[in-house]
C-alpha positions in Angstrom: 57.0 -20.5 -72.6 53.2 -19.2 -73.0 54.8 -15.9 -74.1 56.8 -17.6 -76.7 54.0 -19.4 -77.9 51.7 -16.5 -78.3 54.2 -14.4 -80.0 55.1 -17.1 -82.4 51.3 -17.9 -83.2 50.7 -14.0 -84.0 53.7 -13.6 -85.9 52.7 -16.4 -88.1 49.0 -15.7 -88.2 47.8 -18.1 -85.7 45.4 -16.4 -83.3 43.4 -19.1 -82.2 44.3 -20.9 -79.0 42.8 -24.0 -80.3 44.9 -23.9 -83.1 48.0 -23.1 -81.1 47.0 -26.1 -79.1 47.0 -28.1 -82.2 50.3 -27.0 -83.5 52.1 -28.2 -80.4 51.6 -31.4 -81.7 52.0 -30.7 -85.4 54.7 -28.2 -85.9 58.4 -29.0 -85.0 58.8 -25.3 -84.2 56.2 -24.7 -82.1 57.2 -28.2 -80.3 60.7 -26.7 -79.7 59.4 -23.5 -78.4 57.1 -25.4 -75.8 59.7 -28.0 -74.9 57.5 -30.7 -76.5 54.7 -29.9 -73.9 51.0 -29.5 -75.1 49.1 -26.7 -73.2 45.5 -27.1 -73.4 43.6 -24.3 -75.3 41.7 -23.2 -72.3 45.1 -22.6 -70.7 46.4 -20.6 -73.5 43.4 -18.3 -73.6 43.1 -17.9 -69.9 46.9 -17.0 -69.8 46.2 -14.4 -72.5 43.3 -12.6 -70.8 45.0 -12.9 -67.0 48.2 -11.2 -68.5 46.8 -9.1 -71.4 48.1 -5.8 -70.4 51.5 -7.0 -69.5 51.6 -9.1 -73.0 50.6 -5.8 -74.7 53.5 -4.0 -73.4 55.8 -6.8 -74.2 54.6 -7.3 -77.9 54.9 -3.8 -78.1 58.5 -3.8 -77.0 59.6 -6.9 -79.5 57.9 -5.1 -82.2 60.0 -1.8 -82.0 63.2 -3.9 -80.9 62.4 -6.0 -84.1 61.8 -2.7 -86.2 65.1 -1.1 -84.8 67.1 -4.0 -86.1 65.1 -3.7 -89.5 63.6 -7.4 -89.5 60.0 -6.0 -88.9 57.6 -5.2 -91.7 53.8 -4.8 -91.1 51.3 -6.1 -93.6 51.2 -9.1 -95.8 53.9 -10.4 -98.0 53.0 -10.9 -101.4 55.4 -12.4 -104.1 54.6 -11.9 -107.8 58.2 -11.5 -109.4 58.2 -7.8 -109.6 61.4 -6.2 -109.4 61.7 -3.2 -107.3 64.6 -0.7 -106.8 65.6 -0.6 -102.9 66.4 2.8 -101.1 67.1 1.7 -97.9 68.5 4.9 -96.7 65.3 6.5 -96.9 63.9 4.2 -94.1 66.8 4.3 -92.0 66.4 8.1 -91.4 63.5 8.6 -89.4 62.2 11.7 -87.5 61.0 11.7 -83.8 57.5 12.7 -84.9 57.7 9.7 -87.7 58.9 7.3 -85.0 56.0 8.2 -82.5 53.5 7.6 -85.5 55.0 4.1 -86.1 54.8 3.4 -82.4 51.1 4.4 -82.4 50.5 2.2 -85.1 52.3 -0.6 -83.7 50.3 -0.5 -80.5 47.3 -0.6 -82.8 48.5 -3.5 -84.5 49.1 -5.5 -81.1 45.6 -4.6 -79.8 44.2 -5.9 -83.2 46.1 -9.0 -82.9 44.9 -9.6 -79.5 41.3 -8.9 -80.3 41.7 -11.3 -83.4 42.9 -14.1 -80.7 40.0 -13.4 -78.3 37.5 -13.3 -81.5 39.2 -16.6 -82.8 38.9 -18.1 -79.3 35.1 -17.5 -79.3 34.5 -18.9 -83.0 36.3 -22.2 -82.2 33.3 -24.0 -80.5 32.6 -27.2 -81.7 29.0 -26.6 -82.0 26.7 -23.6 -80.7 24.6 -24.5 -77.5 21.5 -22.3 -78.4 21.4 -23.7 -81.7 21.7 -27.2 -80.6 19.0 -26.5 -78.0 16.5 -25.1 -80.4 17.2 -28.2 -82.8 16.5 -30.8 -79.9 13.4 -28.8 -78.8 12.3 -29.1 -82.3 12.7 -32.9 -82.2 11.2 -33.1 -79.2 8.1 -31.1 -80.4 7.8 -33.5 -83.4 7.9 -36.6 -81.3 5.7 -35.5 -78.6 2.4 -37.4 -78.8 -1.0 -35.7 -78.4 -2.4 -35.4 -74.8 -5.6 -37.7 -75.9 -3.1 -40.4 -77.1 -1.6 -40.2 -73.8 -4.6 -40.6 -71.9 -5.9 -43.6 -74.1 -2.6 -45.3 -73.8 -2.6 -45.0 -69.7 
């Protein structure tokens, strides 16, 4: 279930484990994938970190199968209404060297997606602890009474 959740998230551009957790509540497709379970974002992130090498190999295999089936296109899809004449036979005939280059590109794409997920998890915090500490220390300094006032009050 976790592998399917991660793969669906990466395929749809959702790299953050917090956003994946939210999708388990909001998205019907994700609810179907998870069996209406709602794993915590920490659980999703820990699962990805623990099984990173296995996930990388698995994602590469899935992308290779999708490419073989002809349902994989890397990059962004932009629709603007331009009509382009298709030439499918050109893409069907691949040399061994070209397939090796495609495999290297797919490996790089999988690594990039996993790095994006790790980065997204690091940026999803509600607030930055050092920034909060500085702000609170500044507030304490502003309300701190001078030492002679404290002596006078005692």
